[in-house]
VOGU-3710 file (C-alpha; in Angstrom, 3 decimals, decimal comma):
1> xxxxxxxxxx> 48,878/-26,701/-42,272  45,104/-27,127/-42,004  44,365/-30,321/-43,955  40,749/-29,264/-44,492  41,875/-26,067/-46,197  44,250/-28,111/-48,330  41,354/-30,358/-49,324  39,073/-27,483/-50,302  41,908/-25,879/-52,292  42,199/-29,109/-54,228
11> xxxxxxxxxx> 38,477/-28,971/-54,976  38,764/-25,328/-56,021  41,548/-26,194/-58,466  39,495/-29,035/-59,889  36,568/-26,641/-60,427  38,782/-23,843/-61,793  37,795/-21,507/-58,948  40,275/-18,739/-58,061  38,655/-17,556/-54,822  35,662/-18,438/-52,685
21> xxxxxxxxxx> 33,721/-16,639/-49,994  32,490/-19,065/-47,319  29,501/-17,715/-45,404  27,685/-20,795/-44,035  28,336/-21,063/-40,301  28,910/-24,824/-40,314  31,358/-24,637/-43,232  33,160/-21,716/-41,649  33,627/-23,671/-38,433  34,566/-26,893/-40,214
31> xxxxxxxxxx> 37,365/-25,230/-42,171  38,680/-22,777/-39,586  37,514/-23,885/-36,133  35,931/-20,465/-35,564  32,743/-20,739/-33,486  31,648/-17,091/-33,479  28,319/-16,048/-34,937  29,594/-13,583/-37,543  32,318/-13,966/-40,116  33,434/-15,081/-43,556
41> xxxxxxxxxx> 36,269/-17,123/-44,961  38,118/-15,893/-48,041  40,133/-18,738/-49,512  42,451/-18,805/-52,524  45,363/-21,055/-53,415  47,679/-18,822/-51,383  45,405/-17,152/-48,823  43,230/-18,325/-45,957  41,561/-15,337/-44,350  38,952/-15,184/-41,599
51> xxxxxxxxxx> 37,071/-11,888/-41,621  35,039/-11,044/-38,533  33,947/-8,071/-36,475  35,489/-6,495/-33,375  33,647/-8,800/-30,953  35,429/-11,904/-32,202  38,952/-10,741/-33,075  40,654/-12,258/-30,028  38,483/-15,378/-30,135  39,274/-15,943/-33,796
61> xxxxxxxxxx> 43,010/-15,677/-33,129  42,693/-18,458/-30,559  40,391/-20,722/-32,546  41,807/-20,228/-36,054  45,617/-20,086/-35,875  45,991/-21,165/-39,525  44,018/-18,155/-40,769  44,942/-14,522/-41,213  42,418/-12,457/-39,251  40,849/-9,395/-40,857
71> xxxxxxxxxx> 38,536/-7,042/-39,001  35,358/-6,133/-40,859  32,946/-3,234/-40,622  29,364/-2,805/-41,814  30,174/-2,923/-45,548  32,336/-4,941/-47,943  35,391/-2,709/-48,123  37,486/-5,440/-46,517  36,518/-7,818/-49,332  36,986/-5,414/-52,227
81> xxxxxxxxxx> 40,405/-4,519/-50,798  41,375/-8,212/-50,702  40,196/-8,786/-54,255  42,168/-5,807/-55,523  45,286/-6,751/-53,591  45,075/-10,295/-54,983  44,037/-9,084/-58,473  41,146/-11,545/-58,495  38,277/-10,737/-60,843  35,978/-13,732/-60,188
91> xxxxxxxxxx> 34,619/-14,647/-56,747  32,641/-17,810/-56,001  30,080/-17,770/-53,210  27,758/-20,244/-51,462  24,542/-19,569/-53,319  22,456/-21,808/-51,053  23,402/-19,739/-48,022  23,099/-16,049/-48,863  19,964/-13,973/-49,344  18,933/-11,969/-52,388
101> xxxxxxxxxx> 19,444/-8,782/-50,355  22,999/-9,827/-49,435  23,750/-10,614/-53,090  22,460/-7,213/-54,178  24,590/-5,379/-51,614  27,673/-7,366/-52,550  27,107/-6,805/-56,264  26,826/-3,063/-55,675  30,033/-2,986/-53,598  31,968/-4,885/-56,252
111> xxxxxxxxxx> 30,713/-2,614/-59,025  32,032/0,409/-57,132  35,553/-0,965/-56,825  36,647/-2,858/-59,971  39,847/-4,895/-60,162  42,143/-3,628/-62,916  39,185/-1,787/-64,407  37,011/-4,913/-64,500  34,021/-5,525/-62,228  34,484/-8,724/-60,229
121> xxxxxxxxxx> 32,178/-11,503/-61,403  30,147/-13,377/-58,783  29,942/-17,108/-59,497  27,466/-19,235/-57,499  28,492/-22,658/-56,221  26,661/-25,234/-54,131  27,837/-28,093/-51,969  31,453/-26,959/-51,928  32,014/-28,437/-48,460  29,398/-31,204/-48,496
131> xxxxxxxxxx> 31,711/-33,914/-49,764  34,411/-33,018/-47,238  31,991/-32,923/-44,315  30,281/-36,226/-45,120  33,236/-38,354/-44,014  34,079/-37,730/-40,369  37,617/-37,840/-39,008  38,484/-39,231/-35,575  38,238/-35,871/-33,826  34,726/-35,397/-35,216
141> xxxxxxxxxx> 33,674/-38,913/-34,241  34,818/-38,226/-30,679  32,748/-35,040/-30,445  29,730/-36,713/-32,024  30,001/-39,606/-29,583  29,860/-37,152/-26,678  26,842/-35,299/-28,106  25,091/-38,647/-28,623  25,949/-39,822/-25,109  24,478/-36,661/-23,566
151> xxxxxxxxxx> 21,122/-37,183/-25,280  21,138/-40,899/-24,439  21,706/-40,276/-20,737  19,151/-37,468/-20,595  16,418/-39,575/-22,170  17,185/-42,568/-19,974  16,931/-40,305/-16,921  13,671/-38,623/-17,898  11,678/-41,348/-19,677  10,952/-43,438/-16,536
161> xxxxxxxxxx> 9,559/-40,346/-14,776  6,914/-39,540/-17,404  3,307/-39,989/-16,261  -0,144/-38,999/-17,431  0,065/-36,034/-15,060  2,705/-34,469/-17,322  2,076/-32,316/-20,362  4,172/-32,551/-23,510  5,802/-29,241/-22,598  6,671/-30,517/-19,095
171> xxxxxxxxxx> 8,528/-33,463/-20,583  10,338/-31,350/-23,195  11,543/-28,945/-20,504  12,875/-31,780/-18,345  14,709/-33,282/-21,311  16,277/-29,938/-22,278  17,369/-29,244/-18,707  18,826/-32,719/-18,323  20,918/-32,349/-21,489  22,326/-29,032/-20,290
181> xxxxxxxxxx> 23,136/-30,408/-16,840  24,958/-33,359/-18,403  27,098/-31,087/-20,582  25,249/-29,933/-23,704  25,769/-26,395/-24,979  22,105/-26,463/-25,909  19,613/-28,769/-27,624  20,639/-29,326/-31,239  17,048/-28,549/-32,302  13,680/-27,891/-30,674
191> xxxxxxxxxx> 12,771/-30,995/-28,710  9,678/-32,842/-29,937  7,286/-34,525/-27,504  4,110/-35,710/-29,203  1,494/-37,788/-27,389  -1,510/-39,554/-28,839  -2,868/-38,027/-32,064  -0,116/-35,385/-31,965  2,343/-38,167/-32,739  0,935/-38,345/-36,251
201> xxxxxxxxxx> 2,584/-34,956/-36,849  6,277/-35,810/-37,398  7,500/-32,363/-36,274  4,857/-31,532/-33,682  5,724/-28,773/-31,228  5,244/-29,699/-27,548  1,974/-28,339/-26,183  -0,044/-28,229/-22,983  -1,764/-31,459/-24,016  -1,407/-34,172/-21,374
211> xxxxxxxxxx> 0,468/-37,411/-21,905  -2,160/-40,012/-22,725  -2,389/-43,457/-21,154  -1,733/-46,259/-23,612  -1,003/-43,909/-26,500  2,419/-43,641/-28,148  4,610/-40,726/-27,090  7,150/-39,750/-29,754  10,233/-38,065/-28,288  12,743/-36,593/-30,748
221> xxxxxxxxxx> 15,706/-34,793/-29,188  19,372/-34,006/-29,577  22,287/-32,317/-27,850  24,926/-29,969/-29,188  28,451/-30,459/-27,843  31,320/-28,254/-29,045  29,347/-27,521/-32,199  28,467/-31,127/-33,030  24,907/-32,436/-32,949  23,103/-35,589/-31,980
231> xxxxxxxxxx> 19,639/-36,737/-33,047  17,651/-39,399/-31,221  14,021/-40,568/-31,300  12,223/-43,038/-29,099  8,543/-43,905/-28,899  7,395/-44,831/-25,419  4,056/-45,783/-23,880  2,691/-44,718/-20,515  0,565/-47,747/-19,799  -0,081/-50,550/-22,243
241> xxxxxxxxxx> -0,287/-49,929/-25,991  -3,188/-51,112/-28,115  -2,781/-54,127/-30,347  -2,614/-51,835/-33,388  0,221/-49,782/-31,953  2,054/-52,899/-30,825  2,005/-54,005/-34,458  3,031/-50,564/-35,703  5,897/-50,328/-33,187  7,183/-53,780/-34,102
251> xxxxxxxxxx> 7,004/-52,935/-37,813  9,000/-49,720/-37,355  11,577/-51,505/-35,210  11,920/-54,300/-37,771  12,338/-51,762/-40,590  15,072/-49,957/-38,700  16,953/-53,084/-37,685  16,732/-54,551/-41,185  18,155/-51,396/-42,768  20,991/-51,221/-40,246
261> xxxxxxxxxx> 21,777/-54,896/-40,711  21,774/-54,874/-44,527  23,317/-51,492/-45,366  26,833/-51,654/-46,796  29,413/-49,138/-48,048  28,859/-48,204/-51,658  25,082/-48,269/-51,418  23,280/-45,046/-52,206  21,083/-43,343/-49,649  18,151/-44,327/-51,823
271> xxxxxxxxxx> 19,070/-48,010/-51,687  19,325/-47,974/-47,889  16,006/-46,154/-47,627  14,391/-48,794/-49,843  15,403/-51,588/-47,444  13,409/-50,112/-44,563  10,563/-48,933/-46,785  10,025/-52,467/-48,120  9,475/-53,792/-44,581  6,864/-51,135/-43,873
281> xxxxxxxxxx> 5,198/-51,637/-47,264  4,917/-55,381/-46,652  2,978/-54,751/-43,446  0,549/-52,461/-45,248  1,744/-49,152/-43,804  3,643/-47,793/-46,801  1,296/-44,835/-47,247  1,965/-43,784/-43,644  5,747/-43,495/-43,935  6,112/-40,197/-45,745
291> xxxxxxxxxx> 9,598/-38,923/-44,923  13,147/-39,986/-45,658  14,760/-42,768/-43,667  17,572/-40,560/-42,427  20,180/-37,866/-42,929  23,767/-37,071/-42,147  24,647/-35,585/-38,748  27,607/-33,420/-37,804  28,025/-29,689/-37,327  24,441/-29,456/-38,594
301> xxxxxxxxxx> 21,709/-31,755/-37,358  20,641/-32,314/-40,978  23,436/-32,617/-43,519  24,700/-34,933/-46,235  24,480/-37,786/-46,988  20,743/-37,937/-47,580  19,139/-41,295/-46,799  15,845/-41,121/-48,646  13,972/-42,148/-51,781  16,221/-41,727/-54,831
311> xxxxxxxxxx> 18,994/-40,052/-52,769  22,073/-40,435/-54,989  24,872/-39,943/-52,457  26,999/-43,028/-51,942  27,334/-44,002/-48,291  30,925/-44,850/-47,392  32,955/-45,690/-44,331  33,261/-42,869/-41,757  29,894/-41,367/-42,675  27,562/-40,673/-39,755
321> xxxxxxxxxx> 23,822/-40,622/-40,342  20,467/-41,435/-38,785  18,150/-44,357/-39,418  14,635/-43,262/-38,437  11,647/-45,015/-39,990  8,219/-43,966/-38,822  4,535/-44,714/-39,258  1,962/-41,966/-38,678  -1,778/-42,655/-38,470  -3,809/-39,421/-38,676
331> xxxxxxxxxx> -6,101/-38,988/-35,703  -4,489/-41,839/-33,764  -0,762/-41,301/-33,338  2,650/-42,203/-34,625  5,736/-44,278/-33,974  9,285/-43,291/-34,915  12,536/-44,893/-33,784  15,791/-43,125/-34,597  19,403/-43,987/-33,952  22,562/-42,305/-35,120
341> xxxxxxxxxx> 24,998/-44,715/-36,749  28,384/-44,733/-38,433  29,408/-46,811/-41,437  32,583/-48,475/-40,224  34,638/-51,399/-41,484  32,014/-52,318/-44,033  28,966/-52,335/-41,799  26,822/-50,073/-39,629  27,770/-49,455/-36,009  25,029/-47,972/-33,845
351> xxxxxxxxxx> 26,269/-44,996/-31,840  23,170/-44,040/-29,841  22,492/-46,305/-26,862  19,339/-44,939/-25,196  16,996/-47,689/-24,054  14,193/-48,742/-26,364  11,609/-51,463/-26,124  12,918/-54,514/-28,043  9,380/-55,333/-29,261  5,814/-55,522/-28,005
//
């Protein structure tokens, strides 16, 4: 029996939920193994059903042997039939995943086919799979390690070839191609290459701007492997950095290493964030570190636990997350250093291994 389905059934019982419709792609894959782009899970205490369209029927049978497969059409007849057959009159749904238009269509379909004369009630829930997905099992850690390795190798191959004759877009293309050649399904997000003043924009899109001599180049990239994501950032210099950016780089590196060294199981994401933020504040750059220290990584490149100011989630063993402090000086540039780590045996183990300057 699928232990993940057993776990979510336990959570449903604890929340007094009779049935849930899972629509988020990452949750659908986590619970069933199904990697297709269209489908829903309908889960009760006695049923585990994967509903998908004609394109994915055979694929779903192969990927989701623990689920009954139901073929769906353009409407919700498949769902109203299931609710009537199961005599269920309350259906929970992932409210942070569906649109208003979807909710309106579903409400209309349910009103047209009551169960025992009663219209099925839609009950919104959030975070139903977040707790389960935060702690990674060994199979997930293996897939994450491969996704991380692909990005590491790609960056180590490409970084030494970058010159001031390249544009940001040139570098991003080489990184994306390298990840695919090494084994990635695709990048886990749009690769960021930001040189000079563009580096002060944390999520800058690569442009035709040239790589600048002596200026920081922020490279943020990740690979997807069998559905699992990696996330890696390095800041490199083509030529010699200025004294200011040497100091900024060393401050960011110190903040990251201090947080990774001092974080322990049982701390909240907010407490871990505060460790790194204190280092940056002490050096006078607190106003230039405006994002969270990190985030969970798994089937989504950004997931729980959150590692940021006031983040309440407790970080425990087997949780995988990033540690990525940054300093961004408008008009000049930025520095960010990011590694993916796992809390293991009471301390942080760094998973990403791409080369980075130890200090300047």
